[in-house]
Every structure is written in C-alpha cells, then in structure tokens.
N, C-alpha and C positions, 0 to 999 in steps of 0.2 A: 504494500500500500504506500502511496506517495505521501510526503509530508503535507502537501496541500489537502489531500483527501482526508487526512487525520485532523487538520485544523478546521475544515469547513463546517462540520456539525457544531463545534463550539462557537465559531464565528456566527453562524446562523442563529443559534440560541441567544447569544449575547446581543445581537442586533435586534432580534424580535423583542427581547426584554427592554432594551433601550428605547425602542419605538413606543412601547406601552407606557413608559415613563414620560417621554416627550409629548405624547397625546394628551397628557393631563395638564400641561403648562397652560395657565389661564391667560387668555387674550387680554383681559382687563387688568392684569397685574404684571405685564412684561417689564415694567420699570421697577417693580418691587425688589428690594434686596434686604437680607437679614441683618446686615451690618455695613457701615460705611466702607470697610475694606473689602467687602464681598462684591462680586459681580451681580448685576441685576438678573432677574429671570431670563430676559431676552439674550443677554450676552453669554450666560452660562449654557443655555439651551442651544444657542447657535454654535458655540465652541464644541459642544457634544455632538451636534449634527454634522459638523465638518471633520471630526476626528477620524472617521473611517477613510477619508482621503489619504491619510498617512499610509495606508496599506499599499495603494497604487504607487505613491511616491517612493516608498521604501523599496518596493520591488523593482521599479523602473529607473531609479537613480542610485547614485553612490553616496550622496550627501545632501544636506539642507543647510543653507547659510541663513541664519535668522537676521543677519544684518541687511539682507536684500528686501526690498519692498514687497509687501504681500497685501492683497486686497481681500479682506474678510467679507463674506456676504452679510447683508444687513436685513434679514427678513423682519417684517413688521407684524406678523401674526403667527399663531401656532401652526396654521395650515402651511404657511411659507417655510417655517422651520422644518416641518415634516417633509416638505418637498425637497429641501436641501439635504436632509438626512437620507431620504429614499434614493436620491441620485448618488450620494456619497457611498451608500451601502452597495448599490448595484455596480458601480464602477469598481469598488474594492473587491467585491465577490468575484467579478470577472477576472481581475488581476490575480487574485489568490488562486482561483481554479486553474489558471493557465501557467503558473510558475513552476519551473523545474526544481527538483531537490537541490541541485548544485547551486542555484541562485540563492537559496536560503542561507548558505554558508559564506556568501560574499560579504565583505565588510561594508558597513554603512556608517556615516559620520554625521553628527549634528554639531554645527559650529556657529559661532557668532563672530563673523569676520575672521581674524587670525586665531581666535580662541577656540580650541576644540573642547566641546562640552562632553562628548563621548564618542567612541567608535566601537562598534561591536557587530557581530554577524547579523544579517537581516532577520533571521529567525528570532533572535533575542529582541530586536527592535519591535518586531510584530507582536511578540508576547507582552513585553514590558511597556512600550510606548504607544501601542495601539490598543490592544485588548484591555490590559490592566488600566491604562489611562482612561479609557471609555468607562470601565466599571467604576473607577474612582469618581469621575465627574457625574456619573449617573447616581451614585450614592449621595453626592452633594445635592443634586436636584431633588432627590426624594426627601431630603430634609427641608428644602424650600417648600415642597408640596405639603409636608406634614405641618410646618409652621403656619400654613395658610388653610389648614383644615380641609385639604383636598385628599380624598381617599387614594391610597396607594395601590397600584396593581401588584399582584403576586409575581414574583420573579423566579424564585426557586421553590415554589409551592405557594399556597394561599398567603395573602397578607392578613394582618389583623383586621383590615377593612373588608375583607372578603369572607371572613369566617361566618 
C-alpha cells in the first residue's frame, strides 16, 4: 500500500470533521473574538479553511518563504469560508492521491527570508504542519463556538451537545 493510500482515510476524516466545525461559524459574529490577542471568528475560520492548501504546496514545492507577499482570501460569510475550504480540500486531496512514496521523503523548508524556520521530509510537514495544524486550529474554533453557546458537532463520537 502506498503512503498516500494510508494517509487519505485520515485526511478525509479530519477534513469532514473540520467542515462540520466550520459550518457552525455564525455569520452574525464573524468579528467576535474571545480576547484582544485572539483572532476574530472570521480570521481564524479563514486560516483553517486555507490550511489544506499546504498539502499541495508541500508536495509540489521544496520550500515556502514567509517573507514573500501572500494574499489571504477574505470571505465575508460562513458560506464563503466553506467554499474556500471545499476548494482547498479538493485540491489537497488530488495532490495527496497522486504523490509518489519517494516524494514524501524529499526535504521541504519553511523560511523567513534568510532565516530557516525548519527543514524536514515532506511526510513530516504533512503530518505536523498540515494535519496537526488543522486539528489545533479546529480545537480553537470549537472553543469560540462553545463561548458563544453554539452546539458543537461530534468529531470522534457524539459531542455533549448531541447526547
């Protein structure tokens, strides 16, 4: 079995779980944030919606330089956030399904100009800085939902709101 074939079921499950959380983001509270140092709902949800793009980028490139300009989408509704997410996931899944085992072991580097933040095999980047990163921010988003009394979906079984 190929590495991508082993990763795809987990990818599909985590993306489905993430979409269920993003669906709950309230249109009327996109500017709400739990603390002055926290991102508002809209920015956190948009970041989460675009993180699957790191899959294609990691597979198709050898590095990302954060010092280079990047235009983040600015969706203005939950529906637009979901559209960004759905496209990100579709592109990521296509890239993941088509990658060779050899490519997973090629090095990939995250830098900020001349500063190397990390360099590791692409498989490690996909696990740590794509899947785990998505799970981390999805967890943050569930706290935003809970603080706004929005029922949480079950992710790995029923939630307290679904019992």
